[in-house]
C-alpha positions as CSV (number, residue, x, y, z in Angstrom):
1,M,87.1,40.1,-51.4
2,K,88.0,38.7,-48.0
3,K,86.5,41.7,-46.2
4,I,83.3,41.1,-48.1
5,Q,83.3,37.5,-47.2
6,W,83.8,38.3,-43.5
7,A,81.0,40.9,-43.7
8,A,78.7,38.2,-45.2
9,G,79.8,35.8,-42.5
10,I,78.9,38.3,-39.7
11,I,75.6,39.1,-41.4
12,L,74.9,35.4,-41.5
13,G,75.6,35.1,-37.8
14,F,73.1,37.9,-37.0
15,A,70.5,36.4,-39.2
16,V,70.9,33.0,-37.5
17,M,70.3,34.7,-34.2
18,A,67.2,36.5,-35.5
19,V,65.8,33.1,-36.5
20,L,66.7,31.7,-33.1
21,L,65.1,34.6,-31.2
22,I,61.8,34.5,-33.1
23,T,61.6,30.8,-32.9
24,S,62.2,31.0,-29.1
25,F,59.2,33.3,-28.9
26,E,57.1,30.8,-30.9
27,I,58.2,27.8,-28.9
28,A,57.6,29.5,-25.6
29,M,54.1,30.7,-26.6
30,Y,52.8,27.6,-28.5
31,A,54.8,24.5,-27.8
32,D,53.2,23.6,-24.5
33,F,49.8,25.1,-23.4
34,G,50.3,23.4,-20.1
35,V,52.5,26.4,-19.2
36,Y,49.4,28.6,-19.2
37,E,47.6,26.3,-16.9
38,R,50.5,26.3,-14.5
39,E,50.7,30.1,-14.7
40,Y,47.0,30.5,-14.1
41,E,47.3,28.4,-11.0
42,K,50.4,30.2,-9.8
43,Y,48.7,33.6,-10.0
44,D,45.2,32.4,-8.9
45,V,43.8,33.7,-12.1
46,L,40.7,31.5,-11.9
47,S,39.6,33.2,-8.7
48,D,40.1,36.7,-10.2
49,L,37.9,35.7,-13.2
50,D,35.5,33.4,-11.5
51,M,36.0,30.9,-14.3
52,T,36.8,27.2,-14.7
53,M,40.1,26.1,-16.0
54,E,38.4,24.5,-19.0
55,D,36.8,27.8,-20.0
56,T,40.0,29.8,-19.3
57,M,42.0,27.5,-21.5
58,Y,39.4,27.7,-24.2
59,V,39.8,31.5,-24.2
60,T,43.6,31.1,-24.2
61,H,43.6,28.7,-27.2
62,E,41.3,31.0,-29.2
63,M,43.4,34.1,-28.3
64,M,46.7,32.4,-29.3
65,A,45.1,31.2,-32.6
66,Y,44.1,34.8,-33.3
67,L,47.6,36.1,-32.6
68,R,49.0,33.5,-35.1
69,G,46.5,34.6,-37.7
70,D,44.5,31.4,-37.6
71,R,41.2,33.2,-36.8
72,D,40.0,36.6,-38.1
73,T,38.3,38.1,-35.0
74,L,39.0,38.1,-31.3
75,S,35.5,37.2,-29.9
76,V,35.1,34.3,-27.5
77,I,31.7,33.6,-25.8
78,T,32.2,31.9,-22.5
79,T,31.1,32.0,-18.9
80,V,32.7,34.7,-16.8
81,E,31.6,35.8,-13.3
82,G,28.6,33.5,-13.8
83,K,27.4,35.1,-17.0
84,E,27.7,33.9,-20.6
85,Q,29.3,36.8,-22.5
86,D,32.2,37.8,-24.8
87,F,35.4,37.6,-22.8
88,F,37.0,40.3,-24.9
89,N,36.0,44.0,-25.1
90,E,36.7,46.6,-27.8
91,Q,39.9,47.8,-26.1
92,D,41.1,44.2,-26.0
93,R,40.4,43.7,-29.6
94,F,42.2,46.9,-30.6
95,H,45.4,46.2,-28.6
96,M,45.5,42.5,-29.5
97,A,45.2,43.4,-33.2
98,E,48.4,45.5,-32.8
99,V,50.1,42.6,-30.9
100,R,49.1,40.3,-33.7
101,D,50.7,42.6,-36.3
102,L,53.9,42.5,-34.2
103,F,53.8,38.8,-34.0
104,L,53.1,38.2,-37.6
105,G,55.7,40.8,-38.5
106,G,58.2,38.8,-36.4
107,L,57.4,35.6,-38.3
108,N,58.0,37.5,-41.6
109,I,61.3,38.7,-40.3
110,R,62.2,35.1,-39.5
111,I,61.5,34.2,-43.1
112,G,63.6,37.1,-44.3
113,A,66.4,36.2,-41.9
114,A,66.4,32.6,-43.1
115,V,66.6,33.8,-46.7
116,I,69.6,36.0,-45.7
117,V,71.3,32.9,-44.2
118,L,70.9,31.0,-47.5
119,V,72.0,34.0,-49.6
120,C,75.1,34.5,-47.4
121,L,76.0,30.8,-47.5
122,A,75.6,30.7,-51.3
123,F,77.8,33.8,-51.7
124,L,80.5,32.4,-49.4
125,A,80.4,29.1,-51.2
126,G,80.4,30.7,-54.7
127,S,83.3,33.0,-53.8
128,K,85.3,30.0,-52.6
129,A,85.5,31.4,-49.0
130,D,87.0,29.2,-46.2
131,L,83.5,28.3,-44.8
132,R,84.9,26.2,-42.0
133,R,86.9,29.2,-40.7
134,I,84.7,32.2,-41.6
135,V,81.3,30.9,-40.6
136,P,82.2,29.8,-37.0
137,R,84.4,32.9,-36.3
138,S,81.8,35.2,-37.7
139,Y,79.1,33.7,-35.5
140,Q,81.4,34.1,-32.5
141,I,82.0,37.8,-33.4
142,A,78.2,38.4,-33.8
143,L,77.6,36.5,-30.5
144,L,79.8,38.9,-28.6
145,I,77.6,41.8,-29.6
146,V,74.3,40.1,-29.1
147,G,75.5,38.4,-25.9
148,A,76.4,41.8,-24.5
149,L,72.9,43.2,-25.4
150,V,71.2,40.1,-23.9
151,L,73.2,40.5,-20.7
152,V,72.3,44.2,-20.3
153,L,68.6,43.4,-21.0
154,G,68.7,40.5,-18.6
155,I,70.1,42.7,-15.8
156,A,67.5,45.4,-16.5
157,V,64.7,42.8,-16.3
158,A,66.1,41.3,-13.1
159,I,66.3,44.8,-11.5
160,D,62.9,46.2,-12.6
161,F,60.8,44.1,-14.9
162,N,57.9,46.6,-14.8
163,A,60.1,49.4,-16.1
164,V,61.3,47.3,-19.0
165,F,57.8,46.1,-19.7
166,V,56.4,49.7,-19.8
167,Q,59.3,50.9,-22.0
168,F,58.7,48.0,-24.4
169,H,55.1,49.2,-24.8
170,H,56.2,52.8,-25.3
171,I,58.6,51.7,-28.1
172,F,56.2,49.4,-30.0
173,F,52.8,51.1,-29.5
174,D,51.9,54.7,-30.2
175,N,48.9,54.8,-27.8
176,D,48.0,54.0,-24.2
177,L,45.4,51.4,-25.0
178,W,47.7,48.8,-23.6
179,I,46.9,50.1,-20.2
180,F,44.0,48.1,-18.7
181,D,41.8,48.4,-15.6
182,P,41.6,45.0,-13.8
183,A,38.3,46.1,-12.4
184,E,36.8,46.4,-15.9
185,D,38.9,44.2,-18.1
186,Y,38.9,40.4,-18.0
187,M,42.0,40.0,-20.2
188,I,44.4,41.7,-17.9
189,R,43.1,39.5,-15.0
190,M,43.9,36.5,-17.1
191,L,47.3,37.9,-18.1
192,P,48.9,39.4,-15.0
193,E,52.4,41.0,-15.2
194,G,53.9,38.0,-13.4
195,L,52.9,35.8,-16.2
196,F,54.7,38.0,-18.7
197,A,57.8,38.0,-16.5
198,D,57.8,34.2,-16.4
199,M,57.3,34.1,-20.2
200,V,60.2,36.4,-20.8
201,I,62.4,34.1,-18.7
202,R,61.2,31.1,-20.7
203,I,61.9,32.9,-24.0
204,G,65.3,34.0,-22.7
205,A,66.3,30.5,-21.6
206,L,65.3,29.1,-25.0
207,F,67.2,31.8,-26.9
208,V,70.3,31.6,-24.7
209,G,70.2,27.8,-25.0
210,G,70.1,28.1,-28.8
211,L,73.0,30.6,-28.8
212,V,75.1,28.3,-26.6
213,I,74.4,25.2,-28.9
214,F,75.5,27.2,-32.0
215,L,78.6,28.4,-30.1
216,V,79.6,24.9,-29.2
217,L,79.1,23.8,-32.8
218,S,81.1,26.8,-34.0
219,L,84.0,25.9,-31.6
220,L,83.9,22.3,-32.8
221,A,83.9,23.4,-36.5
222,G,86.9,25.7,-35.7
223,R,88.8,22.8,-34.2
224,V,88.1,20.6,-37.2
225,S,89.2,23.4,-39.5
226,G,92.4,23.9,-37.5
227,R,93.3,20.2,-37.6
228,K,92.6,20.0,-41.3
229,K,95.1,22.9,-41.9
230,D,97.7,21.2,-39.8
231,V,97.3,18.0,-41.8
232,D,97.5,19.8,-45.1
233,G,100.5,21.7,-43.8
234,N,102.3,18.5,-42.8
235,K,101.6,17.0,-46.2
236,H,103.5,19.8,-47.8
């Protein structure tokens, strides 16, 4: 039974990290739209598009609402290069539909991971496991594995973000419609590669920060558990 309890604890740890990762994506993308304004200024996006910041942010809000499933179609009429037209073309709509499927799938995974957390906790409590010992230690074991993967990915991104970015698209998309021509496509002008690199750093910082907070909590819980055992031992 103890092996099963430890396995449930480690699964719990991975599930918590899955919730943290997807939540980090959501916070980075939606918590502060001022980030997009700063990125557009940083990469001089307005000059490339010949648009005002107000119109560009309008397109951004509508695009992000689409990715979240809050609107059915990706069609935004605005003024680009002095003409009132749809900002998005058919290739944009096809690729962003695939991106939306990924994002909504991630949100569903988060729900599933949260359910796994509750199921594992219920099992551990029901089987009278030592929660104060198993849960913190299991999280730390899972963190060693995830931490190593995050470190490797972080090094790869630091060395060659473009290579990682391209590989990501090869893994998650079975076509080459994610490759855009800046001369013909407004969306890629609005979303330069540097913006994605900055967003990855933002997501990574939020995720690592969450992992560290849970690590500190697990260490504190471990100390409390150890002290309780010492007190119980002295009583006997």
